[in-house]
Every structure is written in structure tokens, then in C-alpha cells.
VEXMARLUM-552336 format. One record per residue (C-alpha): residue number from 1; residue in three letters; x, y, z. Coordinates in steps of 0.02 Angstrom, whole numbers, always signed. Layout:
residues N
<rec n="NUM" res="ALA" c1="X" c2="Y" c3="Z"/>
...
//
This chain:
residues 299
<rec n="1" res="MET" c1="+0" c2="+0" c3="+0"/>
<rec n="2" res="SER" c1="+140" c2="+119" c3="+45"/>
<rec n="3" res="ALA" c1="+216" c2="+94" c3="-127"/>
<rec n="4" res="LYS" c1="+54" c2="+153" c3="-207"/>
<rec n="5" res="ILE" c1="+39" c2="+307" c3="-96"/>
<rec n="6" res="ILE" c1="+212" c2="+376" c3="-134"/>
<rec n="7" res="PRO" c1="+183" c2="+398" c3="-324"/>
<rec n="8" res="LEU" c1="+14" c2="+481" c3="-288"/>
<rec n="9" res="LEU" c1="+95" c2="+606" c3="-170"/>
<rec n="10" res="ALA" c1="+228" c2="+642" c3="-300"/>
<rec n="11" res="GLU" c1="+97" c2="+674" c3="-434"/>
<rec n="12" res="ASP" c1="-1" c2="+790" c3="-319"/>
<rec n="13" res="THR" c1="+157" c2="+888" c3="-281"/>
<rec n="14" res="VAL" c1="+194" c2="+912" c3="-467"/>
<rec n="15" res="ILE" c1="+16" c2="+970" c3="-502"/>
<rec n="16" res="GLU" c1="+26" c2="+1097" c3="-360"/>
<rec n="17" res="LYS" c1="+189" c2="+1168" c3="-427"/>
<rec n="18" res="VAL" c1="+118" c2="+1185" c3="-602"/>
<rec n="19" res="GLY" c1="-34" c2="+1273" c3="-531"/>
<rec n="20" res="ILE" c1="+71" c2="+1400" c3="-436"/>
<rec n="21" res="GLY" c1="+180" c2="+1429" c3="-588"/>
<rec n="22" res="ALA" c1="+29" c2="+1458" c3="-699"/>
<rec n="23" res="LYS" c1="-44" c2="+1581" c3="-573"/>
<rec n="24" res="LEU" c1="+118" c2="+1679" c3="-561"/>
<rec n="25" res="LYS" c1="+126" c2="+1684" c3="-751"/>
<rec n="26" res="ASP" c1="-51" c2="+1754" c3="-755"/>
<rec n="27" res="TYR" c1="-3" c2="+1889" c3="-631"/>
<rec n="28" res="ALA" c1="+148" c2="+1932" c3="-739"/>
<rec n="29" res="ILE" c1="+34" c2="+1948" c3="-891"/>
<rec n="30" res="LEU" c1="-97" c2="+2045" c3="-792"/>
<rec n="31" res="THR" c1="+28" c2="+2174" c3="-734"/>
<rec n="32" res="LYS" c1="+129" c2="+2171" c3="-898"/>
<rec n="33" res="MET" c1="+288" c2="+2137" c3="-803"/>
<rec n="34" res="ARG" c1="+405" c2="+2158" c3="-951"/>
<rec n="35" res="LEU" c1="+330" c2="+2328" c3="-992"/>
<rec n="36" res="ALA" c1="+341" c2="+2379" c3="-809"/>
<rec n="37" res="VAL" c1="+526" c2="+2337" c3="-808"/>
<rec n="38" res="LEU" c1="+556" c2="+2448" c3="-961"/>
<rec n="39" res="VAL" c1="+462" c2="+2590" c3="-877"/>
<rec n="40" res="VAL" c1="+566" c2="+2575" c3="-719"/>
<rec n="41" res="VAL" c1="+729" c2="+2571" c3="-819"/>
<rec n="42" res="SER" c1="+679" c2="+2739" c3="-895"/>
<rec n="43" res="ALA" c1="+653" c2="+2812" c3="-721"/>
<rec n="44" res="ILE" c1="+817" c2="+2738" c3="-658"/>
<rec n="45" res="ALA" c1="+917" c2="+2818" c3="-800"/>
<rec n="46" res="THR" c1="+851" c2="+2993" c3="-765"/>
<rec n="47" res="TYR" c1="+867" c2="+2971" c3="-577"/>
<rec n="48" res="ILE" c1="+1053" c2="+2935" c3="-600"/>
<rec n="49" res="LEU" c1="+1067" c2="+3079" c3="-724"/>
<rec n="50" res="ALA" c1="+994" c2="+3198" c3="-594"/>
<rec n="51" res="GLY" c1="+1121" c2="+3142" c3="-465"/>
<rec n="52" res="GLY" c1="+1009" c2="+3031" c3="-361"/>
<rec n="53" res="ALA" c1="+1093" c2="+2931" c3="-221"/>
<rec n="54" res="MET" c1="+1099" c2="+2741" c3="-224"/>
<rec n="55" res="GLY" c1="+1005" c2="+2726" c3="-59"/>
<rec n="56" res="ILE" c1="+831" c2="+2687" c3="+4"/>
<rec n="57" res="ASP" c1="+749" c2="+2814" c3="-111"/>
<rec n="58" res="PHE" c1="+823" c2="+2723" c3="-260"/>
<rec n="59" res="LEU" c1="+742" c2="+2561" c3="-201"/>
<rec n="60" res="TYR" c1="+577" c2="+2651" c3="-170"/>
<rec n="61" res="LEU" c1="+583" c2="+2720" c3="-348"/>
<rec n="62" res="ILE" c1="+611" c2="+2547" c3="-423"/>
<rec n="63" res="LEU" c1="+478" c2="+2459" c3="-321"/>
<rec n="64" res="GLY" c1="+354" c2="+2603" c3="-322"/>
<rec n="65" res="GLY" c1="+370" c2="+2628" c3="-510"/>
<rec n="66" res="PHE" c1="+350" c2="+2443" c3="-542"/>
<rec n="67" res="LEU" c1="+195" c2="+2430" c3="-432"/>
<rec n="68" res="ILE" c1="+110" c2="+2586" c3="-501"/>
<rec n="69" res="THR" c1="+139" c2="+2526" c3="-679"/>
<rec n="70" res="GLY" c1="+75" c2="+2352" c3="-635"/>
<rec n="71" res="SER" c1="-80" c2="+2427" c3="-557"/>
<rec n="72" res="SER" c1="-115" c2="+2535" c3="-710"/>
<rec n="73" res="ASN" c1="-97" c2="+2385" c3="-826"/>
<rec n="74" res="THR" c1="-210" c2="+2279" c3="-715"/>
<rec n="75" res="PHE" c1="-353" c2="+2404" c3="-713"/>
<rec n="76" res="ASN" c1="-331" c2="+2428" c3="-901"/>
<rec n="77" res="GLN" c1="-360" c2="+2242" c3="-926"/>
<rec n="78" res="ILE" c1="-510" c2="+2242" c3="-810"/>
<rec n="79" res="ILE" c1="-593" c2="+2380" c3="-910"/>
<rec n="80" res="GLU" c1="-548" c2="+2304" c3="-1079"/>
<rec n="81" res="ARG" c1="-575" c2="+2120" c3="-1038"/>
<rec n="82" res="ASP" c1="-719" c2="+2099" c3="-1161"/>
<rec n="83" res="ILE" c1="-622" c2="+2186" c3="-1300"/>
<rec n="84" res="ASP" c1="-465" c2="+2087" c3="-1261"/>
<rec n="85" res="ALA" c1="-563" c2="+1927" c3="-1290"/>
<rec n="86" res="LYS" c1="-595" c2="+1980" c3="-1471"/>
<rec n="87" res="MET" c1="-414" c2="+2013" c3="-1520"/>
<rec n="88" res="ASP" c1="-282" c2="+1881" c3="-1557"/>
<rec n="89" res="ARG" c1="-143" c2="+1973" c3="-1465"/>
<rec n="90" res="THR" c1="-243" c2="+1988" c3="-1303"/>
<rec n="91" res="LYS" c1="-369" c2="+1845" c3="-1300"/>
<rec n="92" res="HIS" c1="-253" c2="+1737" c3="-1195"/>
<rec n="93" res="ARG" c1="-239" c2="+1864" c3="-1055"/>
<rec n="94" res="PRO" c1="-305" c2="+1792" c3="-890"/>
<rec n="95" res="LEU" c1="-463" c2="+1899" c3="-880"/>
<rec n="96" res="ALA" c1="-505" c2="+1885" c3="-1065"/>
<rec n="97" res="ALA" c1="-479" c2="+1696" c3="-1062"/>
<rec n="98" res="GLY" c1="-580" c2="+1675" c3="-902"/>
<rec n="99" res="ARG" c1="-435" c2="+1607" c3="-798"/>
<rec n="100" res="MET" c1="-454" c2="+1748" c3="-672"/>
<rec n="101" res="GLY" c1="-603" c2="+1840" c3="-601"/>
<rec n="102" res="VAL" c1="-626" c2="+2029" c3="-596"/>
<rec n="103" res="ALA" c1="-627" c2="+2032" c3="-406"/>
<rec n="104" res="GLU" c1="-457" c2="+1947" c3="-395"/>
<rec n="105" res="ALA" c1="-383" c2="+2064" c3="-525"/>
<rec n="106" res="ALA" c1="-457" c2="+2216" c3="-437"/>
<rec n="107" res="VAL" c1="-375" c2="+2163" c3="-274"/>
<rec n="108" res="VAL" c1="-207" c2="+2144" c3="-362"/>
<rec n="109" res="GLY" c1="-225" c2="+2313" c3="-447"/>
<rec n="110" res="SER" c1="-278" c2="+2401" c3="-287"/>
<rec n="111" res="VAL" c1="-140" c2="+2327" c3="-180"/>
<rec n="112" res="PHE" c1="-9" c2="+2366" c3="-311"/>
<rec n="113" res="GLY" c1="-74" c2="+2543" c3="-333"/>
<rec n="114" res="ILE" c1="-82" c2="+2585" c3="-147"/>
<rec n="115" res="LEU" c1="+87" c2="+2511" c3="-106"/>
<rec n="116" res="GLY" c1="+167" c2="+2592" c3="-258"/>
<rec n="117" res="ALA" c1="+97" c2="+2763" c3="-213"/>
<rec n="118" res="LEU" c1="+153" c2="+2748" c3="-31"/>
<rec n="119" res="LEU" c1="+330" c2="+2705" c3="-84"/>
<rec n="120" res="LEU" c1="+339" c2="+2853" c3="-203"/>
<rec n="121" res="PHE" c1="+268" c2="+2972" c3="-73"/>
<rec n="122" res="ASN" c1="+404" c2="+2911" c3="+44"/>
<rec n="123" res="ILE" c1="+533" c2="+2979" c3="-79"/>
<rec n="124" res="ASN" c1="+451" c2="+3149" c3="-83"/>
<rec n="125" res="PHE" c1="+277" c2="+3222" c3="-106"/>
<rec n="126" res="LEU" c1="+301" c2="+3269" c3="-289"/>
<rec n="127" res="SER" c1="+354" c2="+3092" c3="-335"/>
<rec n="128" res="GLY" c1="+197" c2="+3023" c3="-257"/>
<rec n="129" res="VAL" c1="+89" c2="+3147" c3="-350"/>
<rec n="130" res="LEU" c1="+170" c2="+3100" c3="-516"/>
<rec n="131" res="GLY" c1="+143" c2="+2914" c3="-484"/>
<rec n="132" res="VAL" c1="-41" c2="+2937" c3="-441"/>
<rec n="133" res="LEU" c1="-65" c2="+3056" c3="-589"/>
<rec n="134" res="ALA" c1="+9" c2="+2930" c3="-710"/>
<rec n="135" res="LEU" c1="-106" c2="+2793" c3="-645"/>
<rec n="136" res="VAL" c1="-263" c2="+2901" c3="-651"/>
<rec n="137" res="MET" c1="-229" c2="+2968" c3="-826"/>
<rec n="138" res="TYR" c1="-188" c2="+2796" c3="-896"/>
<rec n="139" res="VAL" c1="-338" c2="+2707" c3="-820"/>
<rec n="140" res="PHE" c1="-474" c2="+2839" c3="-823"/>
<rec n="141" res="LEU" c1="-428" c2="+2944" c3="-975"/>
<rec n="142" res="TYR" c1="-322" c2="+2845" c3="-1098"/>
<rec n="143" res="THR" c1="-407" c2="+2676" c3="-1077"/>
<rec n="144" res="PRO" c1="-588" c2="+2731" c3="-1108"/>
<rec n="145" res="LEU" c1="-537" c2="+2855" c3="-1245"/>
<rec n="146" res="LYS" c1="-460" c2="+2713" c3="-1347"/>
<rec n="147" res="ARG" c1="-635" c2="+2655" c3="-1392"/>
<rec n="148" res="ILE" c1="-686" c2="+2827" c3="-1452"/>
<rec n="149" res="SER" c1="-544" c2="+2914" c3="-1542"/>
<rec n="150" res="SER" c1="-365" c2="+2899" c3="-1603"/>
<rec n="151" res="TRP" c1="-331" c2="+3052" c3="-1495"/>
<rec n="152" res="ALA" c1="-309" c2="+2923" c3="-1357"/>
<rec n="153" res="VAL" c1="-128" c2="+2907" c3="-1416"/>
<rec n="154" res="PHE" c1="-98" c2="+3092" c3="-1379"/>
<rec n="155" res="VAL" c1="-182" c2="+3079" c3="-1209"/>
<rec n="156" res="GLY" c1="-89" c2="+2919" c3="-1167"/>
<rec n="157" res="ALA" c1="+77" c2="+3001" c3="-1209"/>
<rec n="158" res="PHE" c1="+62" c2="+3108" c3="-1052"/>
<rec n="159" res="PRO" c1="+62" c2="+2966" c3="-923"/>
<rec n="160" res="GLY" c1="+183" c2="+2873" c3="-1036"/>
<rec n="161" res="ALA" c1="+309" c2="+3015" c3="-1022"/>
<rec n="162" res="ILE" c1="+298" c2="+3032" c3="-833"/>
<rec n="163" res="PRO" c1="+426" c2="+2895" c3="-785"/>
<rec n="164" res="PRO" c1="+582" c2="+2991" c3="-841"/>
<rec n="165" res="MET" c1="+513" c2="+3148" c3="-760"/>
<rec n="166" res="LEU" c1="+480" c2="+3047" c3="-603"/>
<rec n="167" res="GLY" c1="+661" c2="+2989" c3="-599"/>
<rec n="168" res="VAL" c1="+723" c2="+3168" c3="-599"/>
<rec n="169" res="VAL" c1="+595" c2="+3229" c3="-471"/>
<rec n="170" res="ALA" c1="+636" c2="+3082" c3="-357"/>
<rec n="171" res="ALA" c1="+817" c2="+3140" c3="-356"/>
<rec n="172" res="THR" c1="+791" c2="+3330" c3="-350"/>
<rec n="173" res="ASN" c1="+619" c2="+3354" c3="-270"/>
<rec n="174" res="GLU" c1="+575" c2="+3488" c3="-397"/>
<rec n="175" res="PHE" c1="+499" c2="+3513" c3="-570"/>
<rec n="176" res="GLY" c1="+651" c2="+3594" c3="-651"/>
<rec n="177" res="LEU" c1="+718" c2="+3608" c3="-828"/>
<rec n="178" res="LEU" c1="+794" c2="+3434" c3="-829"/>
<rec n="179" res="ALA" c1="+629" c2="+3354" c3="-777"/>
<rec n="180" res="GLY" c1="+539" c2="+3446" c3="-916"/>
<rec n="181" res="LEU" c1="+667" c2="+3396" c3="-1048"/>
<rec n="182" res="MET" c1="+661" c2="+3212" c3="-999"/>
<rec n="183" res="PHE" c1="+471" c2="+3219" c3="-1009"/>
<rec n="184" res="LEU" c1="+477" c2="+3301" c3="-1181"/>
<rec n="185" res="VAL" c1="+595" c2="+3173" c3="-1257"/>
<rec n="186" res="GLN" c1="+490" c2="+3024" c3="-1205"/>
<rec n="187" res="PHE" c1="+329" c2="+3115" c3="-1250"/>
<rec n="188" res="VAL" c1="+384" c2="+3142" c3="-1431"/>
<rec n="189" res="TRP" c1="+461" c2="+2967" c3="-1444"/>
<rec n="190" res="GLN" c1="+296" c2="+2883" c3="-1403"/>
<rec n="191" res="PHE" c1="+208" c2="+2936" c3="-1563"/>
<rec n="192" res="PRO" c1="+318" c2="+2845" c3="-1691"/>
<rec n="193" res="HIS" c1="+341" c2="+2704" c3="-1565"/>
<rec n="194" res="PHE" c1="+156" c2="+2673" c3="-1534"/>
<rec n="195" res="TRP" c1="+99" c2="+2706" c3="-1712"/>
<rec n="196" res="ALA" c1="+224" c2="+2578" c3="-1777"/>
<rec n="197" res="ILE" c1="+143" c2="+2451" c3="-1661"/>
<rec n="198" res="ALA" c1="-31" c2="+2510" c3="-1712"/>
<rec n="199" res="TRP" c1="+18" c2="+2489" c3="-1895"/>
<rec n="200" res="ILE" c1="+70" c2="+2308" c3="-1868"/>
<rec n="201" res="LYS" c1="-81" c2="+2267" c3="-1760"/>
<rec n="202" res="ASP" c1="-209" c2="+2368" c3="-1858"/>
<rec n="203" res="ASP" c1="-311" c2="+2218" c3="-1917"/>
<rec n="204" res="ASP" c1="-316" c2="+2148" c3="-1741"/>
<rec n="205" res="TYR" c1="-362" c2="+2318" c3="-1668"/>
<rec n="206" res="ARG" c1="-509" c2="+2324" c3="-1788"/>
<rec n="207" res="LYS" c1="-580" c2="+2167" c3="-1707"/>
<rec n="208" res="GLY" c1="-582" c2="+2261" c3="-1542"/>
<rec n="209" res="GLY" c1="-657" c2="+2417" c3="-1618"/>
<rec n="210" res="PHE" c1="-498" c2="+2520" c3="-1603"/>
<rec n="211" res="SER" c1="-432" c2="+2642" c3="-1734"/>
<rec n="212" res="LEU" c1="-268" c2="+2705" c3="-1663"/>
<rec n="213" res="LEU" c1="-170" c2="+2758" c3="-1817"/>
<rec n="214" res="PRO" c1="-164" c2="+2948" c3="-1838"/>
<rec n="215" res="SER" c1="-268" c2="+2951" c3="-1998"/>
<rec n="216" res="LYS" c1="-442" c2="+2881" c3="-2031"/>
<rec n="217" res="SER" c1="-369" c2="+2804" c3="-2189"/>
<rec n="218" res="ARG" c1="-268" c2="+2690" c3="-2072"/>
<rec n="219" res="LYS" c1="-116" c2="+2614" c3="-2160"/>
<rec n="220" res="SER" c1="-93" c2="+2757" c3="-2281"/>
<rec n="221" res="LYS" c1="+27" c2="+2894" c3="-2334"/>
<rec n="222" res="ALA" c1="-66" c2="+3012" c3="-2217"/>
<rec n="223" res="SER" c1="-30" c2="+2903" c3="-2065"/>
<rec n="224" res="ALA" c1="+149" c2="+2869" c3="-2119"/>
<rec n="225" res="LEU" c1="+182" c2="+3054" c3="-2146"/>
<rec n="226" res="GLN" c1="+137" c2="+3092" c3="-1965"/>
<rec n="227" res="ILE" c1="+253" c2="+2954" c3="-1907"/>
<rec n="228" res="VAL" c1="+392" c2="+3032" c3="-2011"/>
<rec n="229" res="PHE" c1="+354" c2="+3204" c3="-1938"/>
<rec n="230" res="TYR" c1="+369" c2="+3148" c3="-1757"/>
<rec n="231" res="SER" c1="+524" c2="+3045" c3="-1795"/>
<rec n="232" res="LEU" c1="+604" c2="+3201" c3="-1868"/>
<rec n="233" res="LEU" c1="+546" c2="+3306" c3="-1720"/>
<rec n="234" res="LEU" c1="+627" c2="+3180" c3="-1604"/>
<rec n="235" res="ILE" c1="+801" c2="+3230" c3="-1663"/>
<rec n="236" res="PRO" c1="+801" c2="+3411" c3="-1598"/>
<rec n="237" res="ALA" c1="+699" c2="+3359" c3="-1445"/>
<rec n="238" res="SER" c1="+832" c2="+3230" c3="-1398"/>
<rec n="239" res="LEU" c1="+972" c2="+3357" c3="-1420"/>
<rec n="240" res="LEU" c1="+897" c2="+3487" c3="-1303"/>
<rec n="241" res="PRO" c1="+995" c2="+3423" c3="-1150"/>
<rec n="242" res="TRP" c1="+1154" c2="+3458" c3="-1252"/>
<rec n="243" res="ALA" c1="+1088" c2="+3629" c3="-1306"/>
<rec n="244" res="PHE" c1="+1060" c2="+3675" c3="-1123"/>
<rec n="245" res="ASN" c1="+1235" c2="+3615" c3="-1075"/>
<rec n="246" res="ILE" c1="+1169" c2="+3473" c3="-969"/>
<rec n="247" res="CYS" c1="+1264" c2="+3345" c3="-1073"/>
<rec n="248" res="ASN" c1="+1425" c2="+3354" c3="-1173"/>
<rec n="249" res="ASP" c1="+1461" c2="+3330" c3="-1358"/>
<rec n="250" res="LEU" c1="+1441" c2="+3142" c3="-1347"/>
<rec n="251" res="THR" c1="+1253" c2="+3173" c3="-1337"/>
<rec n="252" res="LEU" c1="+1263" c2="+3281" c3="-1493"/>
<rec n="253" res="ILE" c1="+1353" c2="+3146" c3="-1592"/>
<rec n="254" res="VAL" c1="+1257" c2="+2993" c3="-1534"/>
<rec n="255" res="GLY" c1="+1091" c2="+3086" c3="-1530"/>
<rec n="256" res="THR" c1="+1110" c2="+3147" c3="-1708"/>
<rec n="257" res="VAL" c1="+1165" c2="+2978" c3="-1777"/>
<rec n="258" res="ALA" c1="+1031" c2="+2881" c3="-1684"/>
<rec n="259" res="GLY" c1="+899" c2="+3009" c3="-1729"/>
<rec n="260" res="MET" c1="+941" c2="+3006" c3="-1914"/>
<rec n="261" res="TRP" c1="+939" c2="+2815" c3="-1913"/>
<rec n="262" res="PHE" c1="+768" c2="+2816" c3="-1831"/>
<rec n="263" res="PHE" c1="+704" c2="+2949" c3="-1951"/>
<rec n="264" res="LEU" c1="+764" c2="+2851" c3="-2104"/>
<rec n="265" res="LEU" c1="+671" c2="+2696" c3="-2044"/>
<rec n="266" res="SER" c1="+511" c2="+2798" c3="-2028"/>
<rec n="267" res="TYR" c1="+539" c2="+2869" c3="-2202"/>
<rec n="268" res="LYS" c1="+556" c2="+2692" c3="-2271"/>
<rec n="269" res="LEU" c1="+386" c2="+2655" c3="-2194"/>
<rec n="270" res="TYR" c1="+318" c2="+2808" c3="-2287"/>
<rec n="271" res="LEU" c1="+390" c2="+2743" c3="-2450"/>
<rec n="272" res="ASN" c1="+341" c2="+2560" c3="-2430"/>
<rec n="273" res="LEU" c1="+183" c2="+2567" c3="-2323"/>
<rec n="274" res="ASP" c1="+211" c2="+2387" c3="-2267"/>
<rec n="275" res="ASP" c1="+214" c2="+2290" c3="-2104"/>
<rec n="276" res="LYS" c1="+397" c2="+2243" c3="-2126"/>
<rec n="277" res="SER" c1="+450" c2="+2425" c3="-2121"/>
<rec n="278" res="ALA" c1="+336" c2="+2456" c3="-1972"/>
<rec n="279" res="LYS" c1="+414" c2="+2310" c3="-1877"/>
<rec n="280" res="ARG" c1="+589" c2="+2379" c3="-1908"/>
<rec n="281" res="LEU" c1="+533" c2="+2547" c3="-1842"/>
<rec n="282" res="MET" c1="+451" c2="+2468" c3="-1690"/>
<rec n="283" res="PHE" c1="+607" c2="+2370" c3="-1642"/>
<rec n="284" res="ALA" c1="+714" c2="+2523" c3="-1674"/>
<rec n="285" res="SER" c1="+607" c2="+2622" c3="-1553"/>
<rec n="286" res="PHE" c1="+643" c2="+2495" c3="-1416"/>
<rec n="287" res="ILE" c1="+829" c2="+2519" c3="-1447"/>
<rec n="288" res="TYR" c1="+829" c2="+2707" c3="-1474"/>
<rec n="289" res="LEU" c1="+755" c2="+2766" c3="-1308"/>
<rec n="290" res="PRO" c1="+871" c2="+2675" c3="-1186"/>
<rec n="291" res="ILE" c1="+1021" c2="+2722" c3="-1294"/>
<rec n="292" res="ILE" c1="+976" c2="+2906" c3="-1284"/>
<rec n="293" res="GLN" c1="+934" c2="+2904" c3="-1099"/>
<rec n="294" res="PHE" c1="+1093" c2="+2815" c3="-1048"/>
<rec n="295" res="ILE" c1="+1198" c2="+2924" c3="-1162"/>
<rec n="296" res="TYR" c1="+1132" c2="+3070" c3="-1060"/>
<rec n="297" res="VAL" c1="+1199" c2="+2983" c3="-905"/>
<rec n="298" res="PHE" c1="+1368" c2="+2935" c3="-978"/>
<rec n="299" res="SER" c1="+1400" c2="+3104" c3="-1059"/>
//
């Protein structure tokens, strides 16, 4: 009898481990952990640039930024769970697929949001305000507006550009020139970045009732031209820290080369109007921003 019991216990143990792993994976998807990490990296870079100390505030910034971002993403998925179920890229999310209930997700989002805000307020008052503002704008303005108008991209660019500003404010406790410049760079960057994604996912977005490209003609010269415009605008925006003598000539060199490379990829999208060009631009956007932000630090 004992020989029969041992295999059964082993099987139960394996099943339990798989269940825990699956639940943790769902929480990672719910909070968009990979995106949260990228957001926090942006805040870390500007925190170091502003002369922030590697102490407890630095840890609060990392954890608080991660939790606030996770909370925003969770409430976004709660609100859009029915739409997510219609689109290929999102139908396997835990709420859309029915693997998680709204109540459970709401608890996760609330706990993350409260803890994240408390950590940021512990750095300084302004940091806490920025964290809460980013969450509120993302959840209550950007998310519902996506169903109505492509202007959601413009509105969403505001909370999306808060992380680098947050990094500076966490280090300096003020809304100064550097905080404004870091906000501006990421604000402008988001348009070609997001529209490249929207171009690739346009057919899937249609299933959810979204039209997020800048022109009603969708994948057209009109949409591509706006992508080109913001990619070109990104070059002088990224060089402003050099113009204000915050960074040295390394920023001028790298910023110009990287900016021209990014602009040429957007121009190829304008010429070709195809998904391949949009994918190249999308991947380039993931490379461009951290390069620029860390060049600010190194220079």
C-alpha cells in the first residue's frame, strides 16, 4: 500500500507546482511585467542623471514605479477584458480567457497601486503625485478614450512620459528644466513608437473596435507622414539636453546619428507602407530610447 501512496503524493506535488507557476505567469501577464521593467529602467536612468543617491529612495523608486505601472496595466485589462477577448494578441490574457475573475484582478490592482503610491510618497511628495497622476490618466482617460478616438494616443503620451520625469523629481524634489526635458523626449518618442505598433496590429485592433493610427485612412501615406514628422521632431527634442549644456558633445554625436537612423526607418515606412518596415521601426524604437537616456547619463 505504501508503494502506491508515494507515487500519488509525487503526482499531487507536481500538479501543485504547475498550478502555482501558472498563477504567477497570469499575474505577470496581468501586470505586464516586461513593460513595467522597461518603464522602471527609464526612471532609473534619469534618476542617476539627476544625481540621485543609491540609497533607500532608489529602491523606493524601483519598487514604487513597478507597482504603479503594474496597477495601471491591471485596471486597463479589467476595463478592456471583453475587448481583449476579441483580439488575437490579447485573447489569452487571464481575464479575457476566463482564468481569473474581476474581483481577484481588482484586489491585485488596488494593492499594487496603494503600495506603489506609498513608496513614491516616501521619496518625496512630488514623486507620489506624479505616480498617482500617471495611474489616473492611464486608467481613467487613456483607456476609455481608446474606444472613441485615435486622440487616445496623444492623451496616453502624457502618463507614458511621466517615468523619466519621475526619476528626476525623485532625485531633485522639484519640477526643473531637466525634468521637463526628460518628459519632452519620451513624450515625442511615443508617437512613432506606438503608431508603428498600431500599424502592425491594425487588423487585430479592428476586431476590438480600435482605430489608433493617426489618420482615418489607417495604413496610408497620411498616417505614415505623421510618423515621419514625429520621428524628425525627435532629433532636436533629444538634443535639447546638449543645447542647455546638461550633457556634453557625446550626446550631440550619438543623438544625431541615432535620430537620423530612426528617421530614415520611418521614411522607409512612408515609401513602402508595409508591415515589414513598421516592424523595423518598432524594434528600433525599443533600442533608441534606452540608448539616448543612458547616453545622457554617460555624457
